[in-house]
PDB file of N, H, CA, C and O in Angstrom:
ATOM      1  N   MET A   1       0.860  -1.181   0.006  1.00  0.00           N
ATOM      2  CA  MET A   1      -0.161  -0.002  -0.088  1.00  0.00           C
ATOM      3  C   MET A   1       1.043   1.209  -0.087  1.00  0.00           C
ATOM      4  O   MET A   1       1.963   1.272   0.728  1.00  0.00           O
ATOM      5  N   SER A   2       0.835   2.006  -1.038  1.00  0.00           N
ATOM      6  H   SER A   2       0.087   1.956  -1.701  1.00  0.00           H
ATOM      7  CA  SER A   2       1.700   3.293  -1.061  1.00  0.00           C
ATOM      8  C   SER A   2       0.982   4.559  -0.524  1.00  0.00           C
ATOM      9  O   SER A   2      -0.238   4.690  -0.421  1.00  0.00           O
ATOM     10  N   VAL A   3       1.831   5.373  -0.231  1.00  0.00           N
ATOM     11  H   VAL A   3       2.822   5.267  -0.314  1.00  0.00           H
ATOM     12  CA  VAL A   3       1.214   6.594   0.407  1.00  0.00           C
ATOM     13  C   VAL A   3       1.291   7.544  -0.736  1.00  0.00           C
ATOM     14  O   VAL A   3       2.206   7.590  -1.560  1.00  0.00           O
ATOM     15  N   SER A   4       0.071   8.411  -0.690  1.00  0.00           N
ATOM     16  H   SER A   4      -0.671   8.374  -0.021  1.00  0.00           H
ATOM     17  CA  SER A   4       0.090   9.311  -1.875  1.00  0.00           C
ATOM     18  C   SER A   4      -0.461  10.550  -1.174  1.00  0.00           C
ATOM     19  O   SER A   4      -0.735  10.648   0.022  1.00  0.00           O
ATOM     20  N   LYS A   5      -0.583  11.542  -2.187  1.00  0.00           N
ATOM     21  H   LYS A   5      -0.361  11.463  -3.159  1.00  0.00           H
ATOM     22  CA  LYS A   5      -0.895  12.890  -1.638  1.00  0.00           C
ATOM     23  C   LYS A   5      -2.372  12.761  -1.087  1.00  0.00           C
ATOM     24  O   LYS A   5      -2.754  13.584  -0.255  1.00  0.00           O
ATOM     25  N   ASN A   6      -3.100  11.892  -1.464  1.00  0.00           N
ATOM     26  H   ASN A   6      -2.789  11.224  -2.140  1.00  0.00           H
ATOM     27  CA  ASN A   6      -4.602  11.716  -0.839  1.00  0.00           C
ATOM     28  C   ASN A   6      -4.523  10.691   0.167  1.00  0.00           C
ATOM     29  O   ASN A   6      -5.519   9.972   0.254  1.00  0.00           O
ATOM     30  N   SER A   7      -3.504  10.447   0.993  1.00  0.00           N
ATOM     31  H   SER A   7      -2.696  11.031   0.922  1.00  0.00           H
ATOM     32  CA  SER A   7      -3.434   9.636   2.069  1.00  0.00           C
ATOM     33  C   SER A   7      -4.338  10.056   3.063  1.00  0.00           C
ATOM     34  O   SER A   7      -4.730  11.222   3.075  1.00  0.00           O
ATOM     35  N   VAL A   8      -4.774   9.095   4.038  1.00  0.00           N
ATOM     36  H   VAL A   8      -4.455   8.147   4.029  1.00  0.00           H
ATOM     37  CA  VAL A   8      -5.746   9.383   5.123  1.00  0.00           C
ATOM     38  C   VAL A   8      -4.885  10.177   6.151  1.00  0.00           C
ATOM     39  O   VAL A   8      -3.699   9.956   6.395  1.00  0.00           O
ATOM     40  N   PRO A   9      -5.693  11.162   6.731  1.00  0.00           N
ATOM     41  CA  PRO A   9      -5.208  11.851   7.756  1.00  0.00           C
ATOM     42  C   PRO A   9      -4.691  10.923   8.921  1.00  0.00           C
ATOM     43  O   PRO A   9      -5.148   9.792   9.086  1.00  0.00           O
ATOM     44  N   LEU A  10      -3.810  11.416   9.637  1.00  0.00           N
ATOM     45  H   LEU A  10      -3.440  12.335   9.502  1.00  0.00           H
ATOM     46  CA  LEU A  10      -3.124  10.338  10.770  1.00  0.00           C
ATOM     47  C   LEU A  10      -4.257  10.014  11.697  1.00  0.00           C
ATOM     48  O   LEU A  10      -4.490   8.818  11.874  1.00  0.00           O
ATOM     49  N   GLU A  11      -5.022  10.933  12.334  1.00  0.00           N
ATOM     50  H   GLU A  11      -4.833  11.905  12.189  1.00  0.00           H
ATOM     51  CA  GLU A  11      -5.885  10.671  13.303  1.00  0.00           C
ATOM     52  C   GLU A  11      -7.129   9.766  12.751  1.00  0.00           C
ATOM     53  O   GLU A  11      -7.796   9.047  13.496  1.00  0.00           O
ATOM     54  N   LYS A  12      -7.317   9.878  11.566  1.00  0.00           N
ATOM     55  H   LYS A  12      -6.775  10.462  10.962  1.00  0.00           H
ATOM     56  CA  LYS A  12      -8.415   8.864  10.784  1.00  0.00           C
ATOM     57  C   LYS A  12      -7.769   7.539  10.871  1.00  0.00           C
ATOM     58  O   LYS A  12      -8.335   6.536  11.306  1.00  0.00           O
ATOM     59  N   LEU A  13      -6.490   7.587  10.413  1.00  0.00           N
ATOM     60  H   LEU A  13      -6.030   8.402  10.060  1.00  0.00           H
ATOM     61  CA  LEU A  13      -5.804   6.187  10.406  1.00  0.00           C
ATOM     62  C   LEU A  13      -5.742   5.582  11.551  1.00  0.00           C
ATOM     63  O   LEU A  13      -5.919   4.368  11.651  1.00  0.00           O
ATOM     64  N   ILE A  14      -5.445   6.468  12.693  1.00  0.00           N
ATOM     65  H   ILE A  14      -5.300   7.454  12.611  1.00  0.00           H
ATOM     66  CA  ILE A  14      -5.385   5.658  14.052  1.00  0.00           C
ATOM     67  C   ILE A  14      -6.536   5.262  14.546  1.00  0.00           C
ATOM     68  O   ILE A  14      -6.478   4.415  15.437  1.00  0.00           O
ATOM     69  N   GLU A  15      -7.845   5.747  14.120  1.00  0.00           N
ATOM     70  H   GLU A  15      -7.892   6.435  13.396  1.00  0.00           H
ATOM     71  CA  GLU A  15      -8.927   5.110  14.475  1.00  0.00           C
ATOM     72  C   GLU A  15      -9.206   3.841  13.703  1.00  0.00           C
ATOM     73  O   GLU A  15      -9.731   2.848  14.208  1.00  0.00           O
ATOM     74  N   GLN A  16      -8.806   3.946  12.404  1.00  0.00           N
ATOM     75  H   GLN A  16      -8.380   4.752  11.995  1.00  0.00           H
ATOM     76  CA  GLN A  16      -9.068   2.656  11.539  1.00  0.00           C
ATOM     77  C   GLN A  16      -8.283   1.619  12.073  1.00  0.00           C
ATOM     78  O   GLN A  16      -8.811   0.516  12.214  1.00  0.00           O
ATOM     79  N   ILE A  17      -7.035   1.801  12.414  1.00  0.00           N
ATOM     80  H   ILE A  17      -6.606   2.697  12.300  1.00  0.00           H
ATOM     81  CA  ILE A  17      -6.234   0.754  13.134  1.00  0.00           C
ATOM     82  C   ILE A  17      -6.892   0.246  14.496  1.00  0.00           C
ATOM     83  O   ILE A  17      -6.841  -0.933  14.847  1.00  0.00           O
ATOM     84  N   ARG A  18      -7.421   1.103  15.117  1.00  0.00           N
ATOM     85  H   ARG A  18      -7.462   2.061  14.832  1.00  0.00           H
ATOM     86  CA  ARG A  18      -8.150   0.728  16.632  1.00  0.00           C
ATOM     87  C   ARG A  18      -9.191  -0.166  16.125  1.00  0.00           C
ATOM     88  O   ARG A  18      -9.109  -1.337  16.498  1.00  0.00           O
ATOM     89  N   ILE A  19     -10.118   0.144  15.376  1.00  0.00           N
ATOM     90  H   ILE A  19     -10.184   1.095  15.073  1.00  0.00           H
ATOM     91  CA  ILE A  19     -11.207  -0.581  15.044  1.00  0.00           C
ATOM     92  C   ILE A  19     -10.779  -1.946  14.365  1.00  0.00           C
ATOM     93  O   ILE A  19     -11.259  -2.991  14.806  1.00  0.00           O
ATOM     94  N   SER A  20     -10.014  -1.965  13.452  1.00  0.00           N
ATOM     95  H   SER A  20      -9.624  -1.116  13.094  1.00  0.00           H
ATOM     96  CA  SER A  20      -9.348  -3.189  12.800  1.00  0.00           C
ATOM     97  C   SER A  20      -8.849  -4.121  13.648  1.00  0.00           C
ATOM     98  O   SER A  20      -9.164  -5.303  13.507  1.00  0.00           O
ATOM     99  N   ARG A  21      -7.879  -3.650  14.787  1.00  0.00           N
ATOM    100  H   ARG A  21      -7.623  -2.690  14.902  1.00  0.00           H
ATOM    101  CA  ARG A  21      -7.485  -4.408  15.859  1.00  0.00           C
ATOM    102  C   ARG A  21      -8.599  -5.012  16.630  1.00  0.00           C
ATOM    103  O   ARG A  21      -8.539  -6.200  16.946  1.00  0.00           O
ATOM    104  N   HIS A  22      -9.558  -4.310  16.935  1.00  0.00           N
ATOM    105  H   HIS A  22      -9.607  -3.345  16.678  1.00  0.00           H
ATOM    106  CA  HIS A  22     -10.614  -4.725  17.769  1.00  0.00           C
ATOM    107  C   HIS A  22     -11.528  -5.873  17.036  1.00  0.00           C
ATOM    108  O   HIS A  22     -11.987  -6.830  17.660  1.00  0.00           O
ATOM    109  N   GLN A  23     -11.722  -5.673  15.727  1.00  0.00           N
ATOM    110  H   GLN A  23     -11.349  -4.895  15.220  1.00  0.00           H
ATOM    111  CA  GLN A  23     -12.391  -6.544  14.859  1.00  0.00           C
ATOM    112  C   GLN A  23     -11.554  -8.004  14.852  1.00  0.00           C
ATOM    113  O   GLN A  23     -12.089  -9.092  15.063  1.00  0.00           O
ATOM    114  N   MET A  24     -10.090  -7.792  14.559  1.00  0.00           N
ATOM    115  H   MET A  24      -9.655  -6.908  14.388  1.00  0.00           H
ATOM    116  CA  MET A  24      -9.378  -9.047  14.557  1.00  0.00           C
ATOM    117  C   MET A  24      -9.292  -9.736  15.782  1.00  0.00           C
ATOM    118  O   MET A  24      -9.109 -10.952  15.822  1.00  0.00           O
ATOM    119  N   GLN A  25      -9.435  -8.905  16.963  1.00  0.00           N
ATOM    120  H   GLN A  25      -9.584  -7.916  16.930  1.00  0.00           H
ATOM    121  CA  GLN A  25      -9.229  -9.771  18.274  1.00  0.00           C
ATOM    122  C   GLN A  25     -10.673 -10.383  18.449  1.00  0.00           C
ATOM    123  O   GLN A  25     -10.738 -11.567  18.779  1.00  0.00           O
ATOM    124  N   GLN A  26     -11.714  -9.743  18.274  1.00  0.00           N
ATOM    125  H   GLN A  26     -11.662  -8.781  18.006  1.00  0.00           H
ATOM    126  CA  GLN A  26     -13.023 -10.382  18.309  1.00  0.00           C
ATOM    127  C   GLN A  26     -13.022 -11.810  17.402  1.00  0.00           C
ATOM    128  O   GLN A  26     -13.373 -12.873  17.914  1.00  0.00           O
ATOM    129  N   LEU A  27     -12.643 -11.720  16.183  1.00  0.00           N
ATOM    130  H   LEU A  27     -12.358 -10.856  15.767  1.00  0.00           H
ATOM    131  CA  LEU A  27     -12.574 -12.786  15.296  1.00  0.00           C
ATOM    132  C   LEU A  27     -11.709 -13.859  15.955  1.00  0.00           C
ATOM    133  O   LEU A  27     -12.160 -14.996  16.085  1.00  0.00           O
ATOM    134  N   TRP A  28     -10.587 -13.567  16.340  1.00  0.00           N
ATOM    135  H   TRP A  28     -10.220 -12.643  16.234  1.00  0.00           H
ATOM    136  CA  TRP A  28      -9.585 -14.593  16.964  1.00  0.00           C
ATOM    137  C   TRP A  28     -10.190 -15.211  18.187  1.00  0.00           C
ATOM    138  O   TRP A  28     -10.043 -16.421  18.359  1.00  0.00           O
ATOM    139  N   ASP A  29     -10.895 -14.449  19.102  1.00  0.00           N
ATOM    140  H   ASP A  29     -11.015 -13.466  18.963  1.00  0.00           H
ATOM    141  CA  ASP A  29     -11.576 -15.033  20.183  1.00  0.00           C
ATOM    142  C   ASP A  29     -12.711 -15.982  20.062  1.00  0.00           C
ATOM    143  O   ASP A  29     -13.064 -16.785  20.926  1.00  0.00           O
ATOM    144  N   GLU A  30     -13.325 -15.771  18.706  1.00  0.00           N
ATOM    145  H   GLU A  30     -13.038 -15.119  18.005  1.00  0.00           H
ATOM    146  CA  GLU A  30     -14.532 -16.616  18.462  1.00  0.00           C
ATOM    147  C   GLU A  30     -14.032 -17.724  17.644  1.00  0.00           C
ATOM    148  O   GLU A  30     -14.558 -18.814  17.868  1.00  0.00           O
ATOM    149  N   LYS A  31     -13.067 -17.668  16.686  1.00  0.00           N
ATOM    150  H   LYS A  31     -12.639 -16.782  16.504  1.00  0.00           H
ATOM    151  CA  LYS A  31     -12.634 -18.731  15.606  1.00  0.00           C
ATOM    152  C   LYS A  31     -11.373 -19.082  15.804  1.00  0.00           C
ATOM    153  O   LYS A  31     -11.046 -19.978  15.026  1.00  0.00           O
ATOM    154  N   GLY A  32     -10.434 -18.711  16.602  1.00  0.00           N
ATOM    155  H   GLY A  32     -10.700 -17.983  17.234  1.00  0.00           H
ATOM    156  CA  GLY A  32      -9.202 -19.278  16.710  1.00  0.00           C
ATOM    157  C   GLY A  32      -8.062 -18.410  15.715  1.00  0.00           C
ATOM    158  O   GLY A  32      -8.502 -17.642  14.859  1.00  0.00           O
ATOM    159  N   TYR A  33      -7.009 -18.540  15.845  1.00  0.00           N
ATOM    160  H   TYR A  33      -6.651 -19.163  16.540  1.00  0.00           H
ATOM    161  CA  TYR A  33      -5.979 -17.723  15.166  1.00  0.00           C
ATOM    162  C   TYR A  33      -5.811 -18.061  13.586  1.00  0.00           C
ATOM    163  O   TYR A  33      -5.549 -17.255  12.693  1.00  0.00           O
ATOM    164  N   THR A  34      -6.045 -19.571  13.459  1.00  0.00           N
ATOM    165  H   THR A  34      -6.258 -20.226  14.185  1.00  0.00           H
ATOM    166  CA  THR A  34      -5.863 -19.990  12.130  1.00  0.00           C
ATOM    167  C   THR A  34      -7.141 -20.017  11.169  1.00  0.00           C
ATOM    168  O   THR A  34      -7.087 -20.724  10.163  1.00  0.00           O
ATOM    169  N   ASP A  35      -8.099 -19.394  11.401  1.00  0.00           N
ATOM    170  H   ASP A  35      -8.144 -18.820  12.218  1.00  0.00           H
ATOM    171  CA  ASP A  35      -9.467 -19.128  10.581  1.00  0.00           C
ATOM    172  C   ASP A  35      -8.942 -18.199   9.678  1.00  0.00           C
ATOM    173  O   ASP A  35      -8.087 -17.373   9.996  1.00  0.00           O
ATOM    174  N   GLU A  36      -9.457 -18.315   8.490  1.00  0.00           N
ATOM    175  H   GLU A  36     -10.152 -18.986   8.231  1.00  0.00           H
ATOM    176  CA  GLU A  36      -9.461 -17.498   7.257  1.00  0.00           C
ATOM    177  C   GLU A  36      -9.859 -16.043   7.468  1.00  0.00           C
ATOM    178  O   GLU A  36      -9.192 -15.149   6.946  1.00  0.00           O
ATOM    179  N   GLU A  37     -11.084 -15.742   8.330  1.00  0.00           N
ATOM    180  H   GLU A  37     -11.625 -16.468   8.755  1.00  0.00           H
ATOM    181  CA  GLU A  37     -11.269 -14.552   8.584  1.00  0.00           C
ATOM    182  C   GLU A  37     -10.383 -13.838   9.224  1.00  0.00           C
ATOM    183  O   GLU A  37     -10.181 -12.665   8.908  1.00  0.00           O
ATOM    184  N   VAL A  38      -9.701 -14.465  10.252  1.00  0.00           N
ATOM    185  H   VAL A  38      -9.865 -15.418  10.509  1.00  0.00           H
ATOM    186  CA  VAL A  38      -8.801 -14.080  11.378  1.00  0.00           C
ATOM    187  C   VAL A  38      -7.351 -13.595  10.548  1.00  0.00           C
ATOM    188  O   VAL A  38      -6.689 -12.626  10.918  1.00  0.00           O
ATOM    189  N   LEU A  39      -7.033 -14.360   9.495  1.00  0.00           N
ATOM    190  H   LEU A  39      -7.571 -15.147   9.194  1.00  0.00           H
ATOM    191  CA  LEU A  39      -5.841 -14.051   8.830  1.00  0.00           C
ATOM    192  C   LEU A  39      -6.166 -12.794   7.722  1.00  0.00           C
ATOM    193  O   LEU A  39      -5.344 -11.908   7.488  1.00  0.00           O
ATOM    194  N   ALA A  40      -7.296 -12.861   7.183  1.00  0.00           N
ATOM    195  H   ALA A  40      -7.964 -13.581   7.373  1.00  0.00           H
ATOM    196  CA  ALA A  40      -7.672 -11.817   6.369  1.00  0.00           C
ATOM    197  C   ALA A  40      -7.864 -10.460   7.125  1.00  0.00           C
ATOM    198  O   ALA A  40      -7.578  -9.428   6.517  1.00  0.00           O
ATOM    199  N   ALA A  41      -8.332 -10.390   8.420  1.00  0.00           N
ATOM    200  H   ALA A  41      -8.564 -11.228   8.914  1.00  0.00           H
ATOM    201  CA  ALA A  41      -8.357  -9.196   9.151  1.00  0.00           C
ATOM    202  C   ALA A  41      -7.069  -8.838   9.631  1.00  0.00           C
ATOM    203  O   ALA A  41      -6.842  -7.645   9.830  1.00  0.00           O
ATOM    204  N   SER A  42      -6.007  -9.867   9.894  1.00  0.00           N
ATOM    205  H   SER A  42      -6.192 -10.837   9.732  1.00  0.00           H
ATOM    206  CA  SER A  42      -4.625  -9.550  10.175  1.00  0.00           C
ATOM    207  C   SER A  42      -3.759  -8.750   8.831  1.00  0.00           C
ATOM    208  O   SER A  42      -2.907  -7.875   8.988  1.00  0.00           O
ATOM    209  N   ILE A  43      -4.153  -9.217   7.716  1.00  0.00           N
ATOM    210  H   ILE A  43      -4.845  -9.928   7.589  1.00  0.00           H
ATOM    211  CA  ILE A  43      -3.687  -8.434   6.655  1.00  0.00           C
ATOM    212  C   ILE A  43      -4.110  -6.979   6.545  1.00  0.00           C
ATOM    213  O   ILE A  43      -3.277  -6.085   6.396  1.00  0.00           O
ATOM    214  N   VAL A  44      -5.330  -6.769   6.615  1.00  0.00           N
ATOM    215  H   VAL A  44      -6.007  -7.495   6.736  1.00  0.00           H
ATOM    216  CA  VAL A  44      -5.887  -5.408   6.799  1.00  0.00           C
ATOM    217  C   VAL A  44      -5.231  -4.647   7.637  1.00  0.00           C
ATOM    218  O   VAL A  44      -4.761  -3.545   7.355  1.00  0.00           O
ATOM    219  N   LEU A  45      -5.158  -5.315   8.929  1.00  0.00           N
ATOM    220  H   LEU A  45      -5.540  -6.210   9.159  1.00  0.00           H
ATOM    221  CA  LEU A  45      -4.490  -4.459   9.819  1.00  0.00           C
ATOM    222  C   LEU A  45      -2.994  -4.079   9.553  1.00  0.00           C
ATOM    223  O   LEU A  45      -2.562  -2.946   9.767  1.00  0.00           O
ATOM    224  N   ASP A  46      -2.124  -5.271   8.996  1.00  0.00           N
ATOM    225  H   ASP A  46      -2.475  -6.191   8.822  1.00  0.00           H
ATOM    226  CA  ASP A  46      -0.849  -4.834   8.664  1.00  0.00           C
ATOM    227  C   ASP A  46      -0.659  -3.783   7.491  1.00  0.00           C
ATOM    228  O   ASP A  46       0.400  -3.177   7.325  1.00  0.00           O
ATOM    229  N   HIS A  47      -1.688  -3.637   6.758  1.00  0.00           N
ATOM    230  H   HIS A  47      -2.548  -4.130   6.893  1.00  0.00           H
ATOM    231  CA  HIS A  47      -1.736  -2.726   5.631  1.00  0.00           C
ATOM    232  C   HIS A  47      -1.946  -1.520   6.319  1.00  0.00           C
ATOM    233  O   HIS A  47      -1.187  -0.603   6.006  1.00  0.00           O
ATOM    234  N   LEU A  48      -2.806  -1.294   7.195  1.00  0.00           N
ATOM    235  H   LEU A  48      -3.422  -2.039   7.450  1.00  0.00           H
ATOM    236  CA  LEU A  48      -3.076  -0.006   7.998  1.00  0.00           C
ATOM    237  C   LEU A  48      -1.877   0.501   8.673  1.00  0.00           C
ATOM    238  O   LEU A  48      -1.553   1.688   8.624  1.00  0.00           O
ATOM    239  N   LEU A  49      -1.181  -0.455   9.340  1.00  0.00           N
ATOM    240  H   LEU A  49      -1.444  -1.419   9.379  1.00  0.00           H
ATOM    241  CA  LEU A  49      -0.014  -0.206  10.150  1.00  0.00           C
ATOM    242  C   LEU A  49       1.018   0.318   9.276  1.00  0.00           C
ATOM    243  O   LEU A  49       1.527   1.406   9.543  1.00  0.00           O
ATOM    244  N   ASN A  50       1.401  -0.387   8.197  1.00  0.00           N
ATOM    245  H   ASN A  50       0.988  -1.271   7.980  1.00  0.00           H
ATOM    246  CA  ASN A  50       2.369   0.021   7.301  1.00  0.00           C
ATOM    247  C   ASN A  50       2.167   1.385   6.807  1.00  0.00           C
ATOM    248  O   ASN A  50       3.090   2.196   6.737  1.00  0.00           O
ATOM    249  N   GLU A  51       0.775   1.676   6.413  1.00  0.00           N
ATOM    250  H   GLU A  51       0.025   1.018   6.470  1.00  0.00           H
ATOM    251  CA  GLU A  51       0.408   3.002   5.952  1.00  0.00           C
ATOM    252  C   GLU A  51       0.741   4.115   7.077  1.00  0.00           C
ATOM    253  O   GLU A  51       1.203   5.218   6.786  1.00  0.00           O
ATOM    254  N   TYR A  52       0.448   3.691   8.422  1.00  0.00           N
ATOM    255  H   TYR A  52       0.073   2.795   8.659  1.00  0.00           H
ATOM    256  CA  TYR A  52       0.710   4.772   9.536  1.00  0.00           C
ATOM    257  C   TYR A  52       2.148   5.038   9.669  1.00  0.00           C
ATOM    258  O   TYR A  52       2.599   6.182   9.734  1.00  0.00           O
ATOM    259  N   TYR A  53       2.951   3.845   9.713  1.00  0.00           N
ATOM    260  H   TYR A  53       2.585   2.916   9.660  1.00  0.00           H
ATOM    261  CA  TYR A  53       4.388   4.108   9.619  1.00  0.00           C
ATOM    262  C   TYR A  53       4.982   4.935   8.460  1.00  0.00           C
ATOM    263  O   TYR A  53       6.012   5.574   8.675  1.00  0.00           O
ATOM    264  N   ASN A  54       4.480   4.959   7.412  1.00  0.00           N
ATOM    265  H   ASN A  54       3.643   4.440   7.237  1.00  0.00           H
ATOM    266  CA  ASN A  54       4.672   5.625   6.093  1.00  0.00           C
ATOM    267  C   ASN A  54       4.278   7.061   6.267  1.00  0.00           C
ATOM    268  O   ASN A  54       5.073   7.952   5.971  1.00  0.00           O
ATOM    269  N   VAL A  55       3.035   7.331   6.754  1.00  0.00           N
ATOM    270  H   VAL A  55       2.389   6.607   6.995  1.00  0.00           H
ATOM    271  CA  VAL A  55       2.549   8.739   6.676  1.00  0.00           C
ATOM    272  C   VAL A  55       3.233   9.475   8.127  1.00  0.00           C
ATOM    273  O   VAL A  55       3.404  10.693   8.158  1.00  0.00           O
ATOM    274  N   SER A  56       3.544   8.717   9.134  1.00  0.00           N
ATOM    275  H   SER A  56       3.405   7.727   9.109  1.00  0.00           H
ATOM    276  CA  SER A  56       3.994   9.402  10.443  1.00  0.00           C
ATOM    277  C   SER A  56       5.488   9.575  10.381  1.00  0.00           C
ATOM    278  O   SER A  56       6.078  10.307  11.177  1.00  0.00           O
ATOM    279  N   GLY A  57       6.160   8.828   9.332  1.00  0.00           N
ATOM    280  H   GLY A  57       5.681   8.234   8.686  1.00  0.00           H
ATOM    281  CA  GLY A  57       7.699   9.031   9.451  1.00  0.00           C
ATOM    282  C   GLY A  57       8.210   8.301  10.610  1.00  0.00           C
ATOM    283  O   GLY A  57       9.347   8.607  10.969  1.00  0.00           O
ATOM    284  N   PHE A  58       7.648   7.479  11.205  1.00  0.00           N
ATOM    285  H   PHE A  58       6.724   7.231  10.913  1.00  0.00           H
ATOM    286  CA  PHE A  58       7.948   6.852  12.404  1.00  0.00           C
ATOM    287  C   PHE A  58       9.212   6.097  12.209  1.00  0.00           C
ATOM    288  O   PHE A  58      10.177   6.359  12.926  1.00  0.00           O
ATOM    289  N   LEU A  59       9.284   5.136  11.250  1.00  0.00           N
ATOM    290  H   LEU A  59       8.500   4.922  10.668  1.00  0.00           H
ATOM    291  CA  LEU A  59      10.527   4.319  11.043  1.00  0.00           C
ATOM    292  C   LEU A  59      11.722   5.149  10.600  1.00  0.00           C
ATOM    293  O   LEU A  59      12.880   4.861  10.903  1.00  0.00           O
ATOM    294  N   LYS A  60      11.361   6.223   9.846  1.00  0.00           N
ATOM    295  H   LYS A  60      10.420   6.458   9.600  1.00  0.00           H
ATOM    296  CA  LYS A  60      12.498   7.090   9.304  1.00  0.00           C
ATOM    297  C   LYS A  60      13.154   7.781  10.405  1.00  0.00           C
ATOM    298  O   LYS A  60      14.377   7.919  10.426  1.00  0.00           O
ATOM    299  N   ALA A  61      12.258   8.295  11.477  1.00  0.00           N
ATOM    300  H   ALA A  61      11.265   8.183  11.461  1.00  0.00           H
ATOM    301  CA  ALA A  61      12.752   8.956  12.635  1.00  0.00           C
ATOM    302  C   ALA A  61      13.615   7.914  13.382  1.00  0.00           C
ATOM    303  O   ALA A  61      14.698   8.293  13.826  1.00  0.00           O
ATOM    304  N   LYS A  62      13.246   6.696  13.549  1.00  0.00           N
ATOM    305  H   LYS A  62      12.366   6.388  13.188  1.00  0.00           H
ATOM    306  CA  LYS A  62      13.884   5.608  14.384  1.00  0.00           C
ATOM    307  C   LYS A  62      15.251   5.355  13.626  1.00  0.00           C
ATOM    308  O   LYS A  62      16.233   5.038  14.297  1.00  0.00           O
ATOM    309  N   ILE A  63      15.338   5.465  12.430  1.00  0.00           N
ATOM    310  H   ILE A  63      14.541   5.722  11.884  1.00  0.00           H
ATOM    311  CA  ILE A  63      16.739   4.911  11.744  1.00  0.00           C
ATOM    312  C   ILE A  63      17.541   6.180  11.776  1.00  0.00           C
ATOM    313  O   ILE A  63      18.750   5.960  11.845  1.00  0.00           O
ATOM    314  N   LEU A  64      17.178   7.538  11.743  1.00  0.00           N
ATOM    315  H   LEU A  64      16.196   7.717  11.687  1.00  0.00           H
ATOM    316  CA  LEU A  64      17.904   8.531  11.924  1.00  0.00           C
ATOM    317  C   LEU A  64      18.567   8.842  13.347  1.00  0.00           C
ATOM    318  O   LEU A  64      19.640   9.394  13.594  1.00  0.00           O
ATOM    319  N   ASN A  65      17.696   8.371  14.117  1.00  0.00           N
ATOM    320  H   ASN A  65      16.825   7.923  13.916  1.00  0.00           H
ATOM    321  CA  ASN A  65      18.230   8.765  15.612  1.00  0.00           C
ATOM    322  C   ASN A  65      19.052   7.553  16.012  1.00  0.00           C
ATOM    323  O   ASN A  65      19.610   7.520  17.109  1.00  0.00           O
TER     324      ASN A  65
END
């Protein structure tokens, strides 16, 4: 997932991550960690977290310090 000029504002992205994490945890609790839906939810969360790191510059700041 690449970051473009139309990327999601950081606050909205953080909220999407919170919701996605909660949904994945609910699925995990209901179906177990190997269920297809849990794995799909995990992939969605991974993409959101990657976008967060790209938008926030978090990793770049860690590398430079």
